[in-house]
All heavy atoms as TSV, in Angstrom:
chain	resi	resn	atom	element	x	y	z
A	1	MET	N	N	25.231	-2.548	-1.111
A	1	MET	CA	C	24.028	-2.188	-1.820
A	1	MET	C	C	24.341	-0.954	-2.665
A	1	MET	O	O	24.935	-0.004	-2.199
A	1	MET	CB	C	22.906	-1.870	-0.830
A	1	MET	CG	C	21.631	-1.467	-1.492
A	1	MET	SD	S	20.311	-1.033	-0.337
A	1	MET	CE	C	20.285	-2.438	0.717
A	2	LYS	N	N	23.917	-0.968	-3.900
A	2	LYS	CA	C	24.180	0.153	-4.783
A	2	LYS	C	C	23.246	1.308	-4.455
A	2	LYS	O	O	22.076	1.115	-4.161
A	2	LYS	CB	C	24.015	-0.266	-6.233
A	2	LYS	CG	C	25.040	-1.292	-6.660
A	2	LYS	CD	C	24.912	-1.612	-8.108
A	2	LYS	CE	C	25.977	-2.612	-8.501
A	2	LYS	NZ	N	25.912	-2.962	-9.890
A	3	THR	N	N	23.773	2.512	-4.539
A	3	THR	CA	C	23.023	3.702	-4.158
A	3	THR	C	C	21.754	3.874	-4.971
A	3	THR	O	O	20.725	4.248	-4.446
A	3	THR	CB	C	23.912	4.954	-4.312
A	3	THR	OG1	O	25.101	4.746	-3.575
A	3	THR	CG2	C	23.199	6.179	-3.814
A	4	GLN	N	N	21.799	3.572	-6.270
A	4	GLN	CA	C	20.617	3.773	-7.101
A	4	GLN	C	C	19.491	2.807	-6.761
A	4	GLN	O	O	18.359	3.031	-7.140
A	4	GLN	CB	C	20.964	3.706	-8.600
A	4	GLN	CG	C	21.423	2.349	-9.078
A	4	GLN	CD	C	22.930	2.169	-9.054
A	4	GLN	OE1	O	23.622	2.834	-8.302
A	4	GLN	NE2	N	23.439	1.269	-9.855
A	5	LEU	N	N	19.760	1.751	-6.034
A	5	LEU	CA	C	18.732	0.789	-5.666
A	5	LEU	C	C	18.111	1.079	-4.299
A	5	LEU	O	O	17.133	0.448	-3.928
A	5	LEU	CB	C	19.305	-0.627	-5.679
A	5	LEU	CG	C	19.837	-1.113	-7.025
A	5	LEU	CD1	C	20.402	-2.507	-6.882
A	5	LEU	CD2	C	18.774	-1.074	-8.091
A	6	LEU	N	N	18.673	2.011	-3.559
A	6	LEU	CA	C	18.154	2.304	-2.223
A	6	LEU	C	C	16.689	2.733	-2.229
A	6	LEU	O	O	15.906	2.221	-1.441
A	6	LEU	CB	C	19.015	3.362	-1.534
A	6	LEU	CG	C	20.432	2.936	-1.178
A	6	LEU	CD1	C	21.210	4.109	-0.612
A	6	LEU	CD2	C	20.423	1.790	-0.206
A	7	PRO	N	N	16.272	3.652	-3.102
A	7	PRO	CA	C	14.859	4.041	-3.087
A	7	PRO	C	C	13.919	2.874	-3.405
A	7	PRO	O	O	12.867	2.734	-2.782
A	7	PRO	CB	C	14.759	5.127	-4.162
A	7	PRO	CG	C	16.136	5.665	-4.282
A	7	PRO	CD	C	17.040	4.499	-4.010
A	8	SER	N	N	14.304	2.024	-4.337
A	8	SER	CA	C	13.415	0.913	-4.699
A	8	SER	C	C	13.291	-0.096	-3.565
A	8	SER	O	O	12.272	-0.777	-3.455
A	8	SER	CB	C	13.906	0.224	-5.974
A	8	SER	OG	O	15.144	-0.401	-5.751
A	9	THR	N	N	14.295	-0.183	-2.700
A	9	THR	CA	C	14.216	-1.064	-1.537
A	9	THR	C	C	13.054	-0.659	-0.637
A	9	THR	O	O	12.391	-1.503	-0.049
A	9	THR	CB	C	15.534	-1.016	-0.740
A	9	THR	OG1	O	16.598	-1.396	-1.599
A	9	THR	CG2	C	15.494	-1.952	0.450
A	10	LEU	N	N	12.801	0.645	-0.576
A	10	LEU	CA	C	11.713	1.162	0.258
A	10	LEU	C	C	10.426	1.382	-0.542
A	10	LEU	O	O	9.451	1.913	-0.011
A	10	LEU	CB	C	12.139	2.477	0.921
A	10	LEU	CG	C	13.308	2.376	1.885
A	10	LEU	CD1	C	13.693	3.756	2.394
A	10	LEU	CD2	C	12.983	1.452	3.035
A	11	GLY	N	N	10.432	1.008	-1.811
A	11	GLY	CA	C	9.237	1.182	-2.624
A	11	GLY	C	C	9.072	2.583	-3.178
A	11	GLY	O	O	7.969	2.979	-3.544
A	12	LEU	N	N	10.152	3.327	-3.247
A	12	LEU	CA	C	10.122	4.691	-3.771
A	12	LEU	C	C	10.553	4.687	-5.233
A	12	LEU	O	O	11.276	3.790	-5.671
A	12	LEU	CB	C	11.059	5.587	-2.957
A	12	LEU	CG	C	10.651	5.809	-1.508
A	12	LEU	CD1	C	11.798	6.453	-0.746
A	12	LEU	CD2	C	9.421	6.667	-1.436
A	13	PRO	N	N	10.152	5.703	-5.999
A	13	PRO	CA	C	10.574	5.773	-7.406
A	13	PRO	C	C	12.082	5.992	-7.515
A	13	PRO	O	O	12.691	6.640	-6.662
A	13	PRO	CB	C	9.799	6.972	-7.958
A	13	PRO	CG	C	9.446	7.783	-6.774
A	13	PRO	CD	C	9.305	6.833	-5.621
A	14	LEU	N	N	12.675	5.458	-8.575
A	14	LEU	CA	C	14.114	5.588	-8.770
A	14	LEU	C	C	14.503	6.939	-9.343
A	14	LEU	O	O	15.651	7.336	-9.265
A	14	LEU	CB	C	14.619	4.481	-9.705
A	14	LEU	CG	C	14.561	3.071	-9.136
A	14	LEU	CD1	C	14.975	2.064	-10.194
A	14	LEU	CD2	C	15.442	2.943	-7.916
A	15	SER	N	N	13.564	7.639	-9.945
A	15	SER	CA	C	13.893	8.933	-10.540
A	15	SER	C	C	13.149	10.041	-9.807
A	15	SER	O	O	12.124	9.814	-9.171
A	15	SER	CB	C	13.504	8.943	-12.012
A	15	SER	OG	O	12.122	8.732	-12.147
A	16	GLY	N	N	13.691	11.228	-9.908
A	16	GLY	CA	C	13.062	12.374	-9.272
A	16	GLY	C	C	13.599	12.618	-7.890
A	16	GLY	O	O	14.224	11.755	-7.277
A	17	PRO	N	N	13.357	13.813	-7.383
A	17	PRO	CA	C	13.846	14.169	-6.045
A	17	PRO	C	C	13.044	13.478	-4.942
A	17	PRO	O	O	11.869	13.167	-5.117
A	17	PRO	CB	C	13.653	15.683	-5.984
A	17	PRO	CG	C	12.543	15.953	-6.935
A	17	PRO	CD	C	12.659	14.919	-8.024
A	18	LEU	N	N	13.695	13.229	-3.849
A	18	LEU	CA	C	13.049	12.613	-2.695
A	18	LEU	C	C	13.004	13.604	-1.542
A	18	LEU	O	O	13.949	14.351	-1.322
A	18	LEU	CB	C	13.815	11.367	-2.245
A	18	LEU	CG	C	13.845	10.192	-3.205
A	18	LEU	CD1	C	14.786	9.124	-2.675
A	18	LEU	CD2	C	12.464	9.622	-3.392
A	19	GLU	N	N	11.930	13.578	-0.812
A	19	GLU	CA	C	11.786	14.396	0.389
A	19	GLU	C	C	11.984	13.490	1.605
A	19	GLU	O	O	11.657	12.302	1.570
A	19	GLU	CB	C	10.399	15.032	0.442
A	19	GLU	CG	C	10.113	15.972	-0.705
A	19	GLU	CD	C	10.960	17.227	-0.657
A	19	GLU	OE1	O	11.301	17.668	0.457
A	19	GLU	OE2	O	11.296	17.736	-1.734
A	20	ILE	N	N	12.477	14.055	2.685
A	20	ILE	CA	C	12.745	13.266	3.888
A	20	ILE	C	C	11.475	12.636	4.449
A	20	ILE	O	O	11.495	11.488	4.895
A	20	ILE	CB	C	13.503	14.096	4.960
A	20	ILE	CG1	C	13.994	13.207	6.092
A	20	ILE	CG2	C	12.649	15.229	5.486
A	20	ILE	CD1	C	15.073	12.261	5.735
A	21	GLU	N	N	10.357	13.351	4.402
A	21	GLU	CA	C	9.092	12.801	4.907
A	21	GLU	C	C	8.637	11.609	4.059
A	21	GLU	O	O	8.091	10.637	4.581
A	21	GLU	CB	C	8.009	13.875	4.941
A	21	GLU	CG	C	8.203	14.886	6.043
A	21	GLU	CD	C	8.251	14.259	7.431
A	21	GLU	OE1	O	7.433	13.365	7.735
A	21	GLU	OE2	O	9.121	14.666	8.222
A	22	GLU	N	N	8.861	11.681	2.766
A	22	GLU	CA	C	8.515	10.582	1.860
A	22	GLU	C	C	9.335	9.335	2.202
A	22	GLU	O	O	8.812	8.212	2.230
A	22	GLU	CB	C	8.803	11.042	0.429
A	22	GLU	CG	C	8.380	10.109	-0.652
A	22	GLU	CD	C	8.703	10.651	-2.036
A	22	GLU	OE1	O	9.512	11.595	-2.164
A	22	GLU	OE2	O	8.125	10.111	-2.988
A	23	VAL	N	N	10.614	9.535	2.494
A	23	VAL	CA	C	11.494	8.421	2.859
A	23	VAL	C	C	11.070	7.831	4.203
A	23	VAL	O	O	11.004	6.613	4.364
A	23	VAL	CB	C	12.973	8.888	2.897
A	23	VAL	CG1	C	13.874	7.802	3.441
A	23	VAL	CG2	C	13.427	9.311	1.508
A	24	LYS	N	N	10.738	8.695	5.177
A	24	LYS	CA	C	10.303	8.214	6.494
A	24	LYS	C	C	9.039	7.369	6.385
A	24	LYS	O	O	8.935	6.297	6.993
A	24	LYS	CB	C	10.039	9.387	7.436
A	24	LYS	CG	C	11.273	10.039	7.969
A	24	LYS	CD	C	10.905	11.183	8.888
A	24	LYS	CE	C	12.122	11.917	9.390
A	24	LYS	NZ	N	11.760	13.035	10.271
A	25	ASN	N	N	8.062	7.857	5.623
A	25	ASN	CA	C	6.809	7.116	5.474
A	25	ASN	C	C	7.017	5.782	4.775
A	25	ASN	O	O	6.443	4.766	5.179
A	25	ASN	CB	C	5.782	7.955	4.721
A	25	ASN	CG	C	5.281	9.113	5.535
A	25	ASN	OD1	O	5.324	9.090	6.761
A	25	ASN	ND2	N	4.809	10.153	4.861
A	26	ALA	N	N	7.846	5.775	3.738
A	26	ALA	CA	C	8.129	4.530	3.028
A	26	ALA	C	C	8.848	3.541	3.933
A	26	ALA	O	O	8.568	2.339	3.904
A	26	ALA	CB	C	8.957	4.819	1.783
A	27	PHE	N	N	9.763	4.040	4.768
A	27	PHE	CA	C	10.468	3.158	5.698
A	27	PHE	C	C	9.507	2.550	6.708
A	27	PHE	O	O	9.561	1.360	6.994
A	27	PHE	CB	C	11.592	3.894	6.427
A	27	PHE	CG	C	12.185	3.076	7.537
A	27	PHE	CD1	C	12.939	1.949	7.248
A	27	PHE	CD2	C	11.968	3.393	8.858
A	27	PHE	CE1	C	13.470	1.163	8.261
A	27	PHE	CE2	C	12.494	2.633	9.875
A	27	PHE	CZ	C	13.253	1.509	9.576
A	28	ARG	N	N	8.610	3.358	7.255
A	28	ARG	CA	C	7.651	2.844	8.242
A	28	ARG	C	C	6.806	1.724	7.650
A	28	ARG	O	O	6.584	0.698	8.293
A	28	ARG	CB	C	6.759	3.974	8.745
A	28	ARG	CG	C	7.474	4.908	9.669
A	28	ARG	CD	C	6.550	5.998	10.188
A	28	ARG	NE	N	7.315	6.996	10.909
A	28	ARG	CZ	C	7.317	8.284	10.631
A	28	ARG	NH1	N	6.577	8.753	9.649
A	28	ARG	NH2	N	8.045	9.104	11.336
A	29	GLU	N	N	6.332	1.925	6.426
A	29	GLU	CA	C	5.525	0.891	5.769
A	29	GLU	C	C	6.340	-0.380	5.539
A	29	GLU	O	O	5.870	-1.485	5.803
A	29	GLU	CB	C	4.987	1.412	4.442
A	29	GLU	CG	C	3.914	2.459	4.589
A	29	GLU	CD	C	3.458	3.008	3.248
A	29	GLU	OE1	O	3.733	2.373	2.208
A	29	GLU	OE2	O	2.828	4.077	3.251
A	30	SER	N	N	7.557	-0.221	5.031
A	30	SER	CA	C	8.417	-1.377	4.772
A	30	SER	C	C	8.809	-2.086	6.063
A	30	SER	O	O	8.857	-3.315	6.113
A	30	SER	CB	C	9.681	-0.946	4.030
A	30	SER	OG	O	9.374	-0.442	2.768
A	31	ALA	N	N	9.098	-1.316	7.103
A	31	ALA	CA	C	9.494	-1.911	8.383
A	31	ALA	C	C	8.355	-2.737	8.970
A	31	ALA	O	O	8.581	-3.829	9.496
A	31	ALA	CB	C	9.924	-0.832	9.355
A	32	LEU	N	N	7.134	-2.222	8.889
A	32	LEU	CA	C	5.995	-2.988	9.390
A	32	LEU	C	C	5.763	-4.250	8.565
A	32	LEU	O	O	5.436	-5.304	9.100
A	32	LEU	CB	C	4.733	-2.131	9.380
A	32	LEU	CG	C	4.641	-1.087	10.480
A	32	LEU	CD1	C	3.412	-0.207	10.258
A	32	LEU	CD2	C	4.589	-1.732	11.848
A	33	LYS	N	N	5.936	-4.125	7.271
A	33	LYS	CA	C	5.708	-5.278	6.384
A	33	LYS	C	C	6.747	-6.380	6.605
A	33	LYS	O	O	6.413	-7.565	6.625
A	33	LYS	CB	C	5.749	-4.820	4.930
A	33	LYS	CG	C	5.543	-5.936	3.934
A	33	LYS	CD	C	5.557	-5.407	2.516
A	33	LYS	CE	C	5.353	-6.539	1.529
A	33	LYS	NZ	N	5.389	-6.050	0.148
A	34	TRP	N	N	8.025	-6.007	6.762
A	34	TRP	CA	C	9.092	-6.997	6.786
A	34	TRP	C	C	9.686	-7.268	8.162
A	34	TRP	O	O	10.637	-8.036	8.274
A	34	TRP	CB	C	10.210	-6.565	5.845
A	34	TRP	CG	C	9.761	-6.561	4.433
A	34	TRP	CD1	C	9.578	-5.476	3.637
A	34	TRP	CD2	C	9.408	-7.695	3.645
A	34	TRP	NE1	N	9.135	-5.871	2.408
A	34	TRP	CE2	C	9.013	-7.226	2.387
A	34	TRP	CE3	C	9.361	-9.066	3.889
A	34	TRP	CZ2	C	8.601	-8.071	1.374
A	34	TRP	CZ3	C	8.946	-9.909	2.880
A	34	TRP	CH2	C	8.574	-9.415	1.642
A	35	HIS	N	N	9.140	-6.687	9.215
A	35	HIS	CA	C	9.706	-6.945	10.545
A	35	HIS	C	C	9.611	-8.441	10.853
A	35	HIS	O	O	8.559	-9.051	10.692
A	35	HIS	CB	C	8.978	-6.131	11.616
A	35	HIS	CG	C	9.756	-6.066	12.879
A	35	HIS	ND1	N	9.801	-7.101	13.780
A	35	HIS	CD2	C	10.567	-5.098	13.371
A	35	HIS	CE1	C	10.583	-6.778	14.775
A	35	HIS	NE2	N	11.065	-5.554	14.554
A	36	PRO	N	N	10.693	-9.060	11.283
A	36	PRO	CA	C	10.703	-10.513	11.494
A	36	PRO	C	C	9.775	-11.005	12.608
A	36	PRO	O	O	9.430	-12.183	12.640
A	36	PRO	CB	C	12.162	-10.828	11.827
A	36	PRO	CG	C	12.825	-9.540	12.068
A	36	PRO	CD	C	11.998	-8.459	11.487
A	37	ASP	N	N	9.346	-10.138	13.501
A	37	ASP	CA	C	8.444	-10.553	14.575
A	37	ASP	C	C	6.975	-10.559	14.152
A	37	ASP	O	O	6.114	-10.922	14.939
A	37	ASP	CB	C	8.597	-9.629	15.783
A	37	ASP	CG	C	9.938	-9.823	16.461
A	37	ASP	OD1	O	10.573	-10.869	16.232
A	37	ASP	OD2	O	10.353	-8.919	17.204
A	38	ARG	N	N	6.684	-10.152	12.937
A	38	ARG	CA	C	5.296	-10.061	12.475
A	38	ARG	C	C	4.927	-11.269	11.616
A	38	ARG	O	O	5.286	-11.324	10.465
A	38	ARG	CB	C	5.077	-8.791	11.682
A	38	ARG	CG	C	5.171	-7.553	12.544
A	38	ARG	CD	C	4.824	-6.344	11.763
A	38	ARG	NE	N	3.500	-6.451	11.170
A	38	ARG	CZ	C	2.464	-5.711	11.515
A	38	ARG	NH1	N	2.595	-4.804	12.447
A	38	ARG	NH2	N	1.300	-5.856	10.919
A	39	SER	N	N	4.239	-12.179	12.139
A	39	SER	CA	C	3.618	-13.339	11.477
A	39	SER	C	C	4.334	-13.891	10.259
A	39	SER	O	O	3.723	-14.170	9.244
A	39	SER	CB	C	2.164	-13.023	11.104
A	39	SER	OG	O	2.089	-12.073	10.078
A	40	HIS	N	N	5.635	-14.044	10.333
A	40	HIS	CA	C	6.398	-14.752	9.300
A	40	HIS	C	C	6.833	-16.075	9.933
A	40	HIS	O	O	7.364	-16.102	11.019
A	40	HIS	CB	C	7.623	-13.948	8.863
A	40	HIS	CG	C	7.286	-12.643	8.232
A	40	HIS	ND1	N	6.811	-12.546	6.943
A	40	HIS	CD2	C	7.339	-11.381	8.692
A	40	HIS	CE1	C	6.601	-11.286	6.646
A	40	HIS	NE2	N	6.907	-10.549	7.706
A	41	GLN	N	N	6.626	-17.156	9.244
A	41	GLN	CA	C	6.940	-18.474	9.793
A	41	GLN	C	C	8.052	-19.148	8.992
A	41	GLN	O	O	8.145	-18.985	7.785
A	41	GLN	CB	C	5.698	-19.370	9.769
A	41	GLN	CG	C	4.533	-18.836	10.553
A	41	GLN	CD	C	4.827	-18.714	12.039
A	41	GLN	OE1	O	5.481	-19.585	12.606
A	41	GLN	NE2	N	4.374	-17.648	12.659
A	42	GLY	N	N	8.883	-19.924	9.668
A	42	GLY	CA	C	9.891	-20.755	9.015
A	42	GLY	C	C	10.887	-19.980	8.183
A	42	GLY	O	O	11.467	-19.003	8.622
A	43	ASP	N	N	11.086	-20.453	6.950
A	43	ASP	CA	C	12.047	-19.824	6.046
A	43	ASP	C	C	11.659	-18.394	5.712
A	43	ASP	O	O	12.515	-17.552	5.466
A	43	ASP	CB	C	12.171	-20.627	4.751
A	43	ASP	CG	C	12.831	-21.975	4.967
A	43	ASP	OD1	O	13.578	-22.111	5.954
A	43	ASP	OD2	O	12.608	-22.876	4.148
A	44	SER	N	N	10.364	-18.117	5.673
A	44	SER	CA	C	9.951	-16.756	5.341
A	44	SER	C	C	10.348	-15.773	6.436
A	44	SER	O	O	10.511	-14.591	6.180
A	44	SER	CB	C	8.449	-16.689	5.065
A	44	SER	OG	O	7.721	-17.008	6.217
A	45	GLN	N	N	10.532	-16.262	7.669
A	45	GLN	CA	C	10.983	-15.385	8.747
A	45	GLN	C	C	12.430	-14.959	8.500
A	45	GLN	O	O	12.779	-13.806	8.735
A	45	GLN	CB	C	10.854	-16.068	10.103
A	45	GLN	CG	C	11.146	-15.135	11.256
A	45	GLN	CD	C	10.891	-15.774	12.606
A	45	GLN	OE1	O	10.765	-16.989	12.699
A	45	GLN	NE2	N	10.827	-14.972	13.635
A	46	VAL	N	N	13.242	-15.862	8.011
A	46	VAL	CA	C	14.632	-15.532	7.701
A	46	VAL	C	C	14.681	-14.544	6.539
A	46	VAL	O	O	15.417	-13.565	6.578
A	46	VAL	CB	C	15.430	-16.817	7.359
A	46	VAL	CG1	C	16.827	-16.475	6.885
A	46	VAL	CG2	C	15.470	-17.745	8.556
A	47	ALA	N	N	13.873	-14.777	5.523
A	47	ALA	CA	C	13.812	-13.862	4.378
A	47	ALA	C	C	13.302	-12.492	4.814
A	47	ALA	O	O	13.806	-11.460	4.354
A	47	ALA	CB	C	12.914	-14.440	3.289
A	48	ALA	N	N	12.318	-12.463	5.696
A	48	ALA	CA	C	11.777	-11.203	6.197
A	48	ALA	C	C	12.843	-10.446	6.980
A	48	ALA	O	O	12.948	-9.219	6.859
A	48	ALA	CB	C	10.554	-11.461	7.066
A	49	ALA	N	N	13.643	-11.153	7.762
A	49	ALA	CA	C	14.706	-10.504	8.524
A	49	ALA	C	C	15.730	-9.869	7.591
A	49	ALA	O	O	16.204	-8.757	7.844
A	49	ALA	CB	C	15.382	-11.508	9.447
A	50	GLU	N	N	16.057	-10.548	6.504
A	50	GLU	CA	C	17.004	-9.996	5.531
A	50	GLU	C	C	16.428	-8.763	4.844
A	50	GLU	O	O	17.118	-7.766	4.662
A	50	GLU	CB	C	17.394	-11.058	4.497
A	50	GLU	CG	C	18.275	-12.137	5.053
A	50	GLU	CD	C	19.587	-11.605	5.613
A	50	GLU	OE1	O	20.231	-10.766	4.950
A	50	GLU	OE2	O	19.946	-12.011	6.724
A	51	LYS	N	N	15.161	-8.826	4.462
A	51	LYS	CA	C	14.499	-7.681	3.832
A	51	LYS	C	C	14.441	-6.512	4.809
A	51	LYS	O	O	14.639	-5.365	4.423
A	51	LYS	CB	C	13.082	-8.036	3.376
A	51	LYS	CG	C	13.027	-8.853	2.130
A	51	LYS	CD	C	13.295	-7.994	0.935
A	51	LYS	CE	C	11.999	-7.683	0.247
A	51	LYS	NZ	N	12.182	-6.954	-0.989
A	52	PHE	N	N	14.166	-6.802	6.076
A	52	PHE	CA	C	14.114	-5.765	7.099
A	52	PHE	C	C	15.474	-5.075	7.228
A	52	PHE	O	O	15.558	-3.852	7.303
A	52	PHE	CB	C	13.671	-6.358	8.434
A	52	PHE	CG	C	13.528	-5.346	9.526
A	52	PHE	CD1	C	12.457	-4.467	9.545
A	52	PHE	CD2	C	14.463	-5.271	10.543
A	52	PHE	CE1	C	12.328	-3.525	10.554
A	52	PHE	CE2	C	14.339	-4.334	11.558
A	52	PHE	CZ	C	13.272	-3.457	11.554
A	53	LYS	N	N	16.546	-5.862	7.245
A	53	LYS	CA	C	17.892	-5.296	7.341
A	53	LYS	C	C	18.192	-4.404	6.136
A	53	LYS	O	O	18.809	-3.343	6.279
A	53	LYS	CB	C	18.932	-6.411	7.439
A	53	LYS	CG	C	18.939	-7.122	8.768
A	53	LYS	CD	C	19.957	-8.243	8.764
A	53	LYS	CE	C	19.845	-9.084	10.024
A	53	LYS	NZ	N	20.753	-10.234	9.987
A	54	LEU	N	N	17.759	-4.827	4.954
A	54	LEU	CA	C	17.950	-4.011	3.754
A	54	LEU	C	C	17.189	-2.691	3.863
A	54	LEU	O	O	17.696	-1.637	3.482
A	54	LEU	CB	C	17.498	-4.770	2.509
A	54	LEU	CG	C	18.396	-5.889	2.022
A	54	LEU	CD1	C	17.730	-6.634	0.862
A	54	LEU	CD2	C	19.740	-5.343	1.586
A	55	CYS	N	N	15.968	-2.755	4.380
A	55	CYS	CA	C	15.157	-1.552	4.551
A	55	CYS	C	C	15.807	-0.579	5.530
A	55	CYS	O	O	15.845	0.624	5.279
A	55	CYS	CB	C	13.751	-1.906	5.031
A	55	CYS	SG	S	12.756	-2.755	3.808
A	56	VAL	N	N	16.321	-1.098	6.628
A	56	VAL	CA	C	16.989	-0.256	7.625
A	56	VAL	C	C	18.227	0.393	7.017
A	56	VAL	O	O	18.468	1.595	7.184
A	56	VAL	CB	C	17.354	-1.072	8.890
A	56	VAL	CG1	C	18.259	-0.277	9.815
A	56	VAL	CG2	C	16.100	-1.516	9.605
A	57	SER	N	N	19.000	-0.388	6.284
A	57	SER	CA	C	20.201	0.134	5.653
A	57	SER	C	C	19.860	1.220	4.631
A	57	SER	O	O	20.516	2.267	4.574
A	57	SER	CB	C	20.956	-1.011	4.978
A	57	SER	OG	O	22.051	-0.531	4.265
A	58	ALA	N	N	18.841	0.977	3.821
A	58	ALA	CA	C	18.419	1.961	2.820
A	58	ALA	C	C	17.935	3.236	3.497
A	58	ALA	O	O	18.269	4.342	3.064
A	58	ALA	CB	C	17.316	1.374	1.944
A	59	TYR	N	N	17.165	3.092	4.556
A	59	TYR	CA	C	16.662	4.270	5.273
A	59	TYR	C	C	17.810	5.087	5.856
A	59	TYR	O	O	17.824	6.332	5.735
A	59	TYR	CB	C	15.689	3.860	6.373
A	59	TYR	CG	C	15.260	5.032	7.216
A	59	TYR	CD1	C	14.409	6.002	6.702
A	59	TYR	CD2	C	15.726	5.193	8.504
A	59	TYR	CE1	C	14.041	7.094	7.458
A	59	TYR	CE2	C	15.362	6.281	9.274
A	59	TYR	CZ	C	14.524	7.221	8.739
A	59	TYR	OH	O	14.155	8.316	9.490
A	60	LYS	N	N	18.752	4.429	6.480
A	60	LYS	CA	C	19.881	5.153	7.085
A	60	LYS	C	C	20.661	5.914	6.017
A	60	LYS	O	O	21.016	7.077	6.205
A	60	LYS	CB	C	20.818	4.178	7.814
A	60	LYS	CG	C	20.273	3.693	9.129
A	60	LYS	CD	C	21.258	2.762	9.795
A	60	LYS	CE	C	20.729	2.256	11.120
A	60	LYS	NZ	N	21.656	1.323	11.760
A	61	SER	N	N	20.918	5.275	4.901
A	61	SER	CA	C	21.690	5.918	3.833
A	61	SER	C	C	20.924	7.083	3.226
A	61	SER	O	O	21.487	8.164	3.017
A	61	SER	CB	C	22.025	4.901	2.745
A	61	SER	OG	O	22.837	3.896	3.250
A	62	LEU	N	N	19.649	6.874	2.915
A	62	LEU	CA	C	18.863	7.933	2.285
A	62	LEU	C	C	18.610	9.095	3.240
A	62	LEU	O	O	18.704	10.259	2.838
A	62	LEU	CB	C	17.536	7.375	1.780
A	62	LEU	CG	C	17.623	6.494	0.551
A	62	LEU	CD1	C	16.274	5.842	0.264
A	62	LEU	CD2	C	18.076	7.296	-0.651
A	63	SER	N	N	18.292	8.794	4.490
A	63	SER	CA	C	17.995	9.882	5.417
A	63	SER	C	C	19.245	10.713	5.718
A	63	SER	O	O	19.158	11.926	5.860
A	63	SER	CB	C	17.372	9.363	6.698
A	63	SER	OG	O	18.257	8.517	7.393
A	64	SER	N	N	20.394	10.087	5.799
A	64	SER	CA	C	21.622	10.856	6.037
A	64	SER	C	C	21.982	11.690	4.810
A	64	SER	O	O	22.500	12.799	4.945
A	64	SER	CB	C	22.772	9.953	6.446
A	64	SER	OG	O	23.160	9.122	5.382
A	65	ALA	N	N	21.694	11.183	3.620
A	65	ALA	CA	C	21.972	11.939	2.393
A	65	ALA	C	C	21.029	13.131	2.247
A	65	ALA	O	O	21.413	14.155	1.679
A	65	ALA	CB	C	21.853	11.028	1.194
A	66	LEU	N	N	19.815	13.010	2.758
A	66	LEU	CA	C	18.831	14.084	2.619
A	66	LEU	C	C	18.877	15.091	3.759
A	66	LEU	O	O	18.264	16.146	3.683
A	66	LEU	CB	C	17.416	13.490	2.526
A	66	LEU	CG	C	17.126	12.686	1.270
A	66	LEU	CD1	C	15.770	12.017	1.378
A	66	LEU	CD2	C	17.205	13.556	0.030
A	67	SER	N	N	19.569	14.756	4.824
A	67	SER	CA	C	19.623	15.655	5.991
A	67	SER	C	C	20.644	16.751	5.799
A	67	SER	O	O	21.553	16.711	5.120
A	67	SER	CB	C	19.979	14.880	7.253
A	67	SER	OG	O	18.978	13.952	7.524
């Protein structure tokens, strides 16, 4: 995943500085939306799992960069 796309994965703006609290809140919202155990059926469950993995990866990268 390209670094410049990490914020957009979590629904954050691509430009401007990011705060750790902003990243945490965006991750929580994305994690709840895309968690595979939350009312996703069939193929959409697989897609949700992939989106969830992307969100986790983006959060780990951004939070470690901001810490």
